N, C-alpha and C positions, 0 to 999 in steps of 0.2 A: 679546669682552672677558673678561679674567680675573676671578676672584672678587675679587681685591684692587682692581681698577679699578672693579668694579660696586658692591661693598658697602663698600669702605674709606672713602670720603667720608661715607657715612651713619653708619657706626659711630663715626667721629671726631667727629661732632656730638652724640653721646649725652652727657648730663650726666655729669661725672666729677669726682672729687676731684683737685685739682691736686697733683702730686707735688713733692717738695723739689728745689730746683735744685742743691743740694750735699749735703754730709754733714750728717746730723741727729745732734746730740749725744745720747749715751746717756740723759742725764737727761730730755731732751725726749721721746725715744721712750718712756721709762718713764711720763712724765706723760700722754702721749696714750693709752697702753695702759690705764692705770688710769682715766682719764676715760671712755673708751668702755665699760669694764667696769661702772663705776658707772651710766652712762647705760642700759646694757642691763638691769641689775637694776631700775632705775627704771621703764623702759618695760614690763618683764615684769610689773609690778604695777599697770599702768594697765588697768583693765577696759574691755572694749568696750561703749560706750554703746548701750543698747537691746537687749542680748542677753538672751534668755530663759534661765532656769535649767534648762529642759528640753532645751537643746541637747546634742547628742552630740559628743564629741571623737573624730573619725575617726582621729587619729594618736596616741591615748593610749599605745599600745604602743611608739611610736617617739620619745617625748618626749626620752629621755635623749640621743640623738645628733642629733635635729633642733633641739635648743636652743630650743624654743618653750615658751610658757606658755599652757595652756588658758584660753580665755575672755579673754585679754589682747590688747593691741596687738601682741604678739609671737607671735600664734597660729600663723603659718606657720613661724616660726623660720628656719633655714637651708635649709628644704625646696626653695624655688625655685632657690637657688644650686646645690645638689647635683644636682637634677633636670636643670638646664640643662647642668651638667658631664657627667652621664651621657649625655645625648642627643648632645652634641658629640663626646665621646670615642668613642662607638660609631660615629658617622658618619665621623669622621676615621680611626679604626682600621680600618673596613671599606672605606676609600677611596671612600666615596660623595662626601665632600668631600675633594678632593685638596689637602692642605697639607703643606709641608715644615717640620716643627716645629723644625728646626735653623736655619731662616731667621728672623731677628728680625722681618722684615716680616710673615711668615706667622704668627708667634707673636702679634704685635700684632693681626692680623686675627682670630685665634682668640679672643683676649681680648675684642675688641669684639663678636664674634658671641655670645660667652657672656653678656656683659652685656645685650645686646638680648634674648637668650633668657630671661634671668632676669626681665625685665619681663613677657615673655609668660607665663612660668610662674607668676608672682604671680597673674595673672588666672585662668589655667587651674586652679590649685589652689584658689583661693578660690571661683570660681563653682559648681563641682559641689557643694561643701559647702552652699552657700546654696540652689541650685536643687533639690538632692536632699532638702531638708527636714531637714538635720542641724544647721545653724545657724539658729536660729529667733528672730524678733523678739519682744520683750515687749509683749503687747497693752496692758498697763497704761500703759507709757511712751507707746505710740502714742495712747492715749485722752487722756493728760494733755497731749500736744502738739497734739492735735486733727488728727492726720494718719492716713493709712491705714497698714496693716502693710507695704505695699510700700515706702513712703518710709523707714520705720525699717530695713527690710532693705537698702535701698540705702545708707543711712548706715553700717550695719555693714560692708557690702562695701567702702566707701571707706576705713574705718578699717583693715580687714585689709590692703588694698593699700598704704596709707600705711606700716603697720608693716613690710611686706615690703620696700618701697623703703628705709626707714630701716636695716634690717638690711644691705642691700646696700652702702649708702654707709658704714655703720659698719665693715663688713668691709674696705672699700677704704681707709678712714682708717688702720686698724691695719696693713694691708699696706704702705702707703706711708710712714706717719709713726711707726708703733709698732714693736713687737717681735712676730715671728711672724705669724699671720693671725687675722683676726676670727673666722672660722669655728671655728678651734681654741679660741680664747679663750671663745667663747659655749658650746661643748660642755663645756669644763672648768668653767665657771661653773654650768651647769645640773646636771651630774652631781655636782659637789662639794656643791651644795646638797642633792641627794637623799641623798648619803652621810651628811652631817651630820644630816639628818632621820632617817635610818635608825639613827643612833647614839643620839640623845637625845630624840626625840619621845615624849612620854608620853601623847598622845591615843590612845585605844583604836581598833582597827580593827573590822571586821565580826565577828571571832571573840571580841572582848572583851578581847584582849591589847593592851598598848601597842605602838605602831608601832616605837619605838626599841628597839634590842637591849639597852641598859643598863637602862632602866626595865622592859623585858619580863622580863629575868632576875630583877630584884628582885621583880617581881610573882609569877613562877613559884616562887621560893624561899619566898615567904610563903604562897602559896595552893595549891600543887600537892604532893601526897603524894610523899615521897621513894621509896617502894616502887614507885609507878607509873613514875617517871622511870628506874628501873633495869630495867624490863621492856622487851620488844621494842617494844611500842607507844610506850612512853615515850621510848626512844632515837630512834625515827622522829619523834616529836613535837618533841623538842629539836633534831634535825637540821633539820627543815623549818620547823615553826611557831616554834620557839625561835630560829631564825636562826643556828644554829651552822654549818650548811653554807654559808650566805651569807657569814659572817665568815671562815671558812677560805678560801673561794673568793676573796674580796676581797684578803686578805693574800697568797695564793699568786699571783694574777695580778699584783699589784704587784711582788713579788720576781722573777717570771719575766720580765716586761716590762723591768724595769731591767737584769736580766742579759743579755737578748737585745739590748737597745739598745746595750750595751757590747761585743757580739760583732761583730767586723768583720775584713775582710781589708784589709791595708794595702799599697798599691802604692808602692814607693820612688820618690822624685823627687829630682832635683838641678837646681840653677840653671845655665842655660847660660852666664851672664855672670859670676856670682860663684862663684869656685872655693871648694869646701868647704861651700857653702850647700846643705843637703839638707832634705828633708821627706818626708811620706807623704801619699797620698791614701787616705782611709778609704772602703771600700765595706762598709756595714753589712749585717748579715743581713736586717734589715727595711729594705732600701734605699729602697723606695717609701713608707716610713712606714706607719702603720695607717689613714691617711685613705681608701685605696681601700675599706676596710670600710664606710665611710659610704655609698659608692656602691652596694655590694652590698645593704645594708639598705634604702637609699632605693629601689632597684629593686623590692625585695619590697614596700615600703610602697605604691608606685605601682600595683603589680599588685593589691594588696589593695584599694586605693581603687576600682579598676575593679569588682572583685567587690562591694564595698559599694554602689556607685552602682546597679549592676544589681539587687542584692537589694532596694534601697530602692524600685525600680520594679516589684518583684514578679517579677523574672526571676532564678530561683534555679538555673539550669542549671549555674553554676560553684560554687554552694554557698550555704548559709544562714548567717546571722550572728546572734549574740546580742550586741547593742551593737555594738562594733567588732571582735569576735572571731569568726572563721569556725568553724563547728561541724561541717561536713561538706562533701563535694564536693572538687573539685581545689584550691580555695582553702585548705582545711584543711591539705593537704600542702605548700602553698607558703608557709604562714605561718611566721614565725620562732619558734624555741623561746626562751622567756624565763625559765623557772624550772622546778623539779622538778614543778610542777603541770601541765606540758605533756608529761611523758614517764613519770613513775612511775604505773603503771596505777591503783593505788588512789586516788591523788590526782587523776588525770584523771577517774575516775568521779565523785569528789566534786565536782569542778568542773562537769562536764556536768550533774549532778543539780541544781546550783544554777541552771543555765541553763534547765533544763526540756527537755533534749535527750538522746537515747540516746547513751551513751558509745561511742567507737570500740573495735573489737576490739584485742587486743594487737598483732597483726600490722600493723594500721593505724597504731598509735602508733609501732611500729618503722619503718614506711615514712616516717612524718612526720619522725622523727629523721634517717633516711638522706637524705631530700630536703634538709633544712636543712643537713646536713653537706656534701652535694654542692654546693649553692648557695654556701655560704661558701668552701669550698676552691677550687672551679673559678672562682667569681667573684673570689676574692681574687687568683688568678694572672692572670686576664684583665685586671682593672682595674689591677693593679699594673704590668703591661706598658704599658697605655694611659697610666697616670699618668706614668711616667718619660719617655714619648715626648712628651706634651703639656706637660710642665713643664720641658723642657730638661735632664733628668737622664739621658738615653740616652747610649750610648757616644760617638757622634759629637759632640754639643754639649759633653759633658764633656771630651773630648779637645781641642776647640777652646779651652775655658776654660783648661785646663792649659797649652796652647801659648802663648796670649796672655799668661799670667802670667809667661812667661819660663822655665818649668820644663820638664824633659824626663825621660824614663825612662832611667836609667843603662844603658849597653850597647846602646842603640838610637839610630838617627839622629834628629836633632831635626827632625821634621816631624809634621804632624797625623796622617797616615796611620799612622805607627809607633805613636803613642800610642793611636790608635783601636783598632788590632789588639790591643793589650794589654788595653784596656778591654773589648773584646768577649769576652775570655776569662772575665771575671768578672761584669760588670754584668748581662747577660741571665739567666745561671744563678742568681745570687744573688737577683735579682728574683723568679724563679719559685719558688725555695725559700722565700724570705721570704713571698711571697703565700700559698703553701700553708700555711706554719707559722702565720701570723697568723689564717688562716681556721679552722684546727683549734683554736687557742687560744681564739678567739671562741666556737666551739661548746662547748668544755669549760666556759667561764665561764658561758655561757647555760644549760647543763644544770644547773649547780650553783646558780645564782642569785647575787645580790650584795646588799650592804647598801643599804637604801633603795629597792630595786627599780630600780636604775640600769641593770641589764641588762649581760650580758657584753660586748656591743659598746660600750656607753657607758663602762664601767669601763676597758676596754682602750684606747679612744681617749684617755681622760683621763690615764691614767698615761703613755702614750707622748707625748702632746702636752706634758704638764708636763715630762717629761724633755728633750724637744727644746727647750722654752722655756728650760730651765735652760742647755742648750748654746748657744742663741742669745744669752742674756744674757752668758755667759762669752766668746763670740766678740765681742760688741759691746764688752765691757770690754777685751779684747785689742786690738781695733782702735783704741780710744781711746788706749791706751798706746803702740801701735806703728802710726802712720798708714800706713806703707808696706804693711801687711797688707791694706789696703782694696782695692788693685788686684787682688790675688789673688782676693778674694771678690766682686769686681765691684761694690763699693760706690761707686766713683768712675769 
């Protein structure tokens, strides 16, 4: 029996959000999108009942693009969805699972398998945090309820699983009834909140300076000597502690991503039945979008989770940890760079002194940066190629869509093969270049830091997702005005 015959009926029985039977009006799509966004913020502020304040957030460094909220019902965020996508894309890409992603039936099987794997990953990502002693029950609540700590722990586990399932179905609602995807929407929501906090939060951090850059500069202007600020140490202080480097990085990344998103190769098209009707098929430089970067960082996060769980059991062969941050061993080199405190030697020494561990040598810091660069660039290329194949953006499915819309490439015979040959000239090459470029850009943003500690990956994702959301909204409005356009975009 084939995979489709064996698992297809089971996947079809999985709970799912019913899709629309026809076209959904733009206003209704906008309403659903805003409703889910408000619901996400509400759930992110619902604390886990019975959770102890001494619990450790294993994914603290990855919150920006996991769209989760520490200690809340949204603890897991989009982690299970992303991890399930990584596992399936690697299995399909390596031909361990043989699927033809240009076949709609196999695409449906892939989506069903991914949903089932998300349910599995919700349990897989929640259990180690509880069994490893990172998520702890509050003994006072257990005593007030008259139950053991094990019962409270089980209640916390159920809440985490419910939150993971809610995220899955919220993402499905946005994908079917809203604009864009729920995953992208939640990332934008979380990172935007961090950036706003990084601008205006007046609460002091561990250094005594306000967190927000605006109140921070006001504090520095009132309390720090001007002569010190003009010295070499003062310049470094303003660049790192004063947030100037983070501000420059945030603005620069925003401008670069907007420019790159508008950079494209346009393949001319003409309609086979309507004389004079012409168009263009755009192949963007970031053809696979920046979402493969989520997969790269999620892969790193899951590798770090293994190291954390082993270290929690006293097995430090892969490295030791201070909180959720690796301080030595192979896990140190595989950890992502998040800010100047991870690669400027003097700041690294300052950080490690606060951890109570010996700081790595300069060559070790350099190797750490090189490893992160290699993971981001190579991973960006690999996952970008997997992404276009598993989402129907490859040359063959794209050629089929163009052909079915009645369009053809001028000067070529009107058949799928001719269109596919032209698409093969551009799509694979642009995908590789775009994947490498977005990986390098993520590295630069991570090295410089960003406002609110959103991280280079989080900021990059947010700007790109917002830009694509703007394009989606413009496309929706165009199809509302010209219903015939829906057939080309596959909306009917």
